[in-house]
C-alpha positions in Angstrom: -80.2 30.4 72.2 -79.7 26.9 73.7 -78.1 26.0 76.9 -77.7 22.6 76.6 -79.1 19.3 75.2 -79.5 15.7 76.5 -79.4 13.1 73.9 -80.5 9.6 74.9 -78.4 6.6 73.5 -78.9 2.8 73.8 -75.1 2.2 74.3 -73.5 4.9 76.5 -70.0 3.4 75.9 -70.3 3.5 72.2 -71.4 6.8 71.9 -69.1 8.3 74.1 -66.1 6.9 72.0 -68.0 8.1 68.7 -68.6 11.7 70.2 -65.0 11.9 72.0 -63.4 11.4 68.4 -65.6 13.5 66.4 -66.3 16.6 68.8 -62.7 18.0 69.1 -62.5 18.4 65.3 -64.9 21.0 66.0 -63.2 22.6 68.9 -65.5 20.6 71.4 -63.0 19.1 73.8 -64.1 19.4 77.3 -65.5 16.1 79.0 -67.5 16.1 82.0 -69.3 13.0 83.8 -72.3 13.8 86.0 -73.2 11.4 88.6 -77.1 11.1 88.9 -77.1 10.4 92.6 -75.8 13.9 93.2 -79.1 15.3 91.6 -82.6 14.8 92.8 -83.9 11.2 93.0 -84.1 9.6 89.5 -81.6 12.0 88.0 -79.8 9.8 85.4 -76.0 9.7 85.0 -74.7 12.1 82.1 -71.9 12.5 79.9 -71.0 15.7 78.9 -69.1 17.8 76.1 -68.4 21.2 75.7 -65.9 24.2 75.2 -65.4 27.8 76.3 -66.5 26.9 80.1 -69.9 25.3 79.0 -70.9 21.8 79.0 -73.9 21.6 76.6 -74.0 18.3 74.8 -75.1 15.8 77.2 -75.6 11.9 76.8 -77.7 9.7 78.8 -78.3 6.0 78.6 -82.1 4.9 77.5 -84.2 4.3 74.9 -83.1 6.5 71.7 -85.7 8.3 69.6 -83.8 9.4 66.5 -86.7 10.7 64.6 -87.1 13.3 67.3 -84.0 15.2 67.0 -81.5 16.7 64.6 -78.4 18.3 66.1 -76.3 20.9 64.0 -72.7 21.3 65.3 -71.1 24.7 64.4 -67.7 24.2 62.1 -65.2 27.3 62.0 -64.4 26.3 58.4 -65.0 23.8 56.1 -62.1 21.7 56.8 -63.5 21.2 60.3 -66.7 19.9 58.3 -64.4 17.5 56.3 -62.6 16.3 59.5 -65.7 15.8 61.4 -67.2 13.9 58.7 -64.5 11.6 58.1 -63.9 10.9 62.1 -67.8 10.2 62.6 -67.8 7.6 59.9 -64.3 5.9 61.0 -66.3 5.5 64.5 -69.2 4.1 63.3 -71.8 6.8 61.9 -73.2 6.2 58.6 -73.8 8.8 55.8 -77.2 10.8 56.0 -77.5 10.5 52.3 -81.2 11.8 52.6 -79.9 15.2 54.0 -77.1 15.4 51.9 -74.5 13.2 53.2 -70.7 13.8 52.3 -69.5 17.3 52.7 -70.5 20.1 50.3 -72.3 22.9 49.6 -76.1 23.0 50.5 -77.3 25.1 47.5 -81.0 24.7 48.7 -80.0 26.5 51.6 -77.3 29.0 50.4 -74.4 28.6 48.3 -72.3 29.5 51.4 -73.9 26.8 53.5 -71.2 24.1 53.8 -72.3 21.1 55.6 -71.8 17.1 56.1 -74.6 14.9 57.4 -74.4 11.5 59.4 -76.5 9.4 61.3 -75.1 8.2 64.8 -75.1 4.7 65.9 -78.5 5.2 67.2 -79.7 6.8 64.1 -79.7 10.4 65.2 -79.3 13.0 62.5 -75.8 15.2 63.0 -74.7 17.9 60.7 -71.5 19.4 60.8 -72.0 22.9 59.6 -70.1 26.0 58.4 -71.7 29.2 57.3 -69.3 31.9 56.3 -71.6 34.9 57.1 -72.0 33.8 60.8 -68.2 34.0 61.5 
């Protein structure tokens, strides 16, 4: 199980706008700013997102490496997948057609695997996914 992930983005402000809009559709509504000067020398400033008492998705300013990571966010139903996709597109994400793009069943995994795939403004692959057998 993962505790947290840092995503390096080229434009922190732009990314915060996108993620502040999208993540609440998935129940991730807590925002936290970490000032790097409070950590060891050289620690970056971080912008965090989370829920249920945990901050687990962090953004930091820097040189993105979008080919190095894919992030799958849990949706609690198909409607959340649809909403997250729509909001992401509205806030500057692009459909990730290679991975399936628009919301729908991903039959190559399982008929009950419902997801939508986008690329954030830095090109990171994001998936909003509902697997009914995990709920």
